C-alpha positions as CSV (number, residue, x, y, z in Angstrom):
1,M,27.6,-58.9,-133.6
2,W,29.9,-58.0,-130.8
3,S,33.7,-57.6,-131.1
4,W,36.1,-57.8,-128.2
5,D,39.7,-56.8,-127.8
6,A,42.3,-56.9,-125.0
7,S,46.0,-56.3,-124.6
8,A,48.7,-57.2,-122.2
9,P,52.4,-56.3,-122.4
10,G,53.8,-57.8,-125.6
11,R,50.5,-59.3,-126.9
12,S,47.0,-58.6,-127.8
13,G,43.8,-60.6,-128.6
14,A,40.5,-59.8,-130.4
15,G,37.5,-61.6,-131.8
16,A,33.9,-61.4,-132.9
17,C,30.9,-63.1,-131.3
18,R,27.2,-63.4,-131.9
19,D,26.1,-61.6,-128.7
20,E,27.4,-59.5,-125.8
21,E,27.6,-62.3,-123.3
22,Q,29.8,-64.4,-125.5
23,A,32.1,-61.5,-126.3
24,R,32.4,-60.6,-122.6
25,Q,33.2,-64.3,-121.7
26,A,35.8,-64.5,-124.5
27,A,37.5,-61.2,-123.4
28,E,37.5,-62.3,-119.7
29,A,39.0,-65.7,-120.6
30,W,41.8,-63.9,-122.6
31,M,42.4,-61.4,-119.8
32,R,42.8,-64.2,-117.2
33,A,45.0,-66.3,-119.5
34,N,47.3,-63.4,-120.4
35,R,47.1,-61.3,-117.2
36,A,45.6,-58.4,-119.1
37,G,44.4,-55.4,-117.1
38,T,41.8,-54.0,-119.5
39,A,39.6,-55.1,-122.4
40,S,36.5,-53.8,-124.3
41,V,33.5,-55.2,-126.1
42,E,31.7,-53.3,-128.7
43,Q,28.5,-53.8,-130.7
44,V,29.2,-53.8,-134.4
45,R,27.2,-54.5,-137.6
46,L,28.4,-56.0,-140.9
47,S,28.3,-53.3,-143.6
48,L,29.0,-53.4,-147.3
49,G,31.5,-50.8,-148.4
50,S,30.4,-48.3,-151.0
51,G,32.4,-48.4,-154.2
52,D,34.6,-51.3,-153.4
53,L,32.0,-54.0,-152.4
54,L,34.2,-55.0,-149.4
55,T,32.5,-55.9,-146.2
56,H,33.6,-54.5,-142.8
57,Y,32.3,-54.2,-139.3
58,E,30.8,-50.8,-138.4
59,R,30.6,-49.5,-134.9
60,T,27.2,-48.8,-133.4
61,G,28.3,-46.9,-130.4
62,A,27.4,-49.5,-127.7
63,R,30.7,-50.2,-125.9
64,L,31.7,-51.7,-122.5
65,A,35.1,-51.5,-120.9
66,A,36.5,-54.2,-118.5
67,R,39.0,-53.8,-115.7
68,R,40.8,-56.6,-114.0
69,H,41.3,-55.9,-110.3
70,G,44.3,-57.1,-108.2
71,N,42.2,-59.9,-106.7
72,G,41.5,-61.2,-110.2
73,R,37.9,-60.0,-110.3
74,I,36.8,-58.4,-113.6
75,T,34.2,-55.6,-113.7
76,W,32.5,-54.0,-116.7
77,A,31.2,-50.5,-117.2
78,P,29.6,-48.6,-120.2
79,Q,32.1,-46.5,-122.1
80,Q,31.6,-43.9,-124.8
81,A,33.8,-44.2,-127.9
82,S,36.1,-41.3,-128.4
83,P,36.1,-39.4,-131.8
84,A,39.5,-40.9,-132.5
85,Q,38.1,-44.4,-132.0
86,W,35.2,-43.7,-134.3
87,A,37.6,-42.4,-137.0
88,A,39.6,-45.6,-136.7
89,S,36.7,-47.8,-137.7
């Protein structure tokens, strides 16, 4: 599974997709529709919580960051998750 998220002034979007390509396409579509400057996609896996039996998505460490350029072109680059991002999962 791959999750994506993007934000623009006053709004944000996020979702989950089966593969990286679908997640990138969804993030790019949201970026274009909402004039967002950045987005990210991240590989996740479904995990069963210990003790409470609740499921959640767990980060794997594979992450890409997108940047929307002034001409509308969107580029992607690998990105390392920071310790704060890992703690937030």
